[in-house]
N, C-alpha and C positions, 0 to 999 in steps of 0.2 A: 752847815748848821742843820739839826734835825728839826723838821717841823714838829709841833706838839709833844716835844720832849716834856716829861713831868718836872724835870730840873732845868729847864730852858733859861728862866728868868734869874734865878737864885743859885744855881749849883752846877755840879758837873754833869756830863752826859754819860758817865760811867755807871752801869746798871749791872747787878749781879747776874742775870741770865740775859745778857745783850744777845738778840737773835741775829744781829749783825756778824757776830764774832764766829770766825771759823775755829776747828780744832787747834790750828797752828796759834792763831790769834789768842785763844783763850791760855794756851801754854806760854805764850810771851808775855801775856799780861800778869798771870799768876806767877811766875818766875821773876818777873820784874825786868827782863830782857829788852822789853820794850822802852825802858828808860835809858838805855845805853847810848842813844844819839844826843841825849842832853848834854853828855860829856864834851861833845863840841862847843855848845854853848858856853861850859866852864872855861874851856881853853881860850874861846873869844873874849872872856871877862863879862859876857852878858848874864851868867848865872853863877852861883856859888855852889859847892858840893852840899852845904848845909844852910838852911834858911828855910823861909815860909816858901810853900809850894806856889810856883807862878800860875796867877789865874788870868783868864781872859777879862778884859777890861769891863766888859758888861756886867760881870759878875759882881763887880765892886761899884756899880754905878749909884746903886740905892744905899751904899754905905761910904759916904765921903770921908768921915772921919778916920774911919778904919783904912781907907785907902791911902789917906796921907800917913798914918803911922806905918803902914806895911811898906811903904816906899822908902823907910829910912834904911833898909837891908836888902842886899840883893836877894832874889828868889833862888831857891835851892833845890837841889834833887832830893833830898832828904831833910827831915825835919822833926819835930816834937809831935806834930799832927800824924805823920806816916809811921812813927815807932808807937805811938800811943793809941790812936783812935781811927786807923784808917778803914775800919768797918764802917763807920760812919760818913761814907764819902757821898753823903746825900746833898749837901749844898755848902756855899761858902761860910755861913754862920757857923757850921761846925767847926771848921778851922779857926776862925777867929780868936777863940780862948787860947788855943795852943799857939797860933802866931804872936798873939800880943804878949804872951808869957815869954816867948823866946825873944821877941825884940826887947823886953823890959830887962830880961836877965842874961841878954847876949854876953857870953864870954868864952874863953878857949877851953874852960873846963866844961861848960856846958854843950860845946861843940863835939869834944872828945866823947862825952857820954853819948851823944846822939850817934855819933860816928860808930862806937863800940856796940850799941843796940841794933843799928840798922841790917848788919848781916845776919843777926838771929832772926829778926822779923822777917827778912826775905826768905831765908833757908826754912823756916817753919811755915811760912806762908800766912803767919800772923796776920789777920784783917784783911788778907787778900781775897779777891773773888776767884 
């Protein structure tokens, strides 16, 4: 874990101009190829293709009610937050609205809409760093 990260307690450590990233790392992140290893987690049954983004437990520590709600579905590689508001990758609270909406409206139709929109977002780099 990075010390003194501005998002250490409430969010992610992904930052727009992350000085730790090499040119290859920037390409992998921008193209979303860095997400491919998660397919192994889907095959193991630990994740779903569509669902709320998995978070590190400390990110939910101060949000016990949301943590309980979020655990109702498997985490996913893509979801509402990724296709709508990925540019707001600053903390877990930005994801809550989208994750809660997904959980409340969980359906095959919603999953199909997310699945259809995901390649467009990935290919256009919409909301990506």
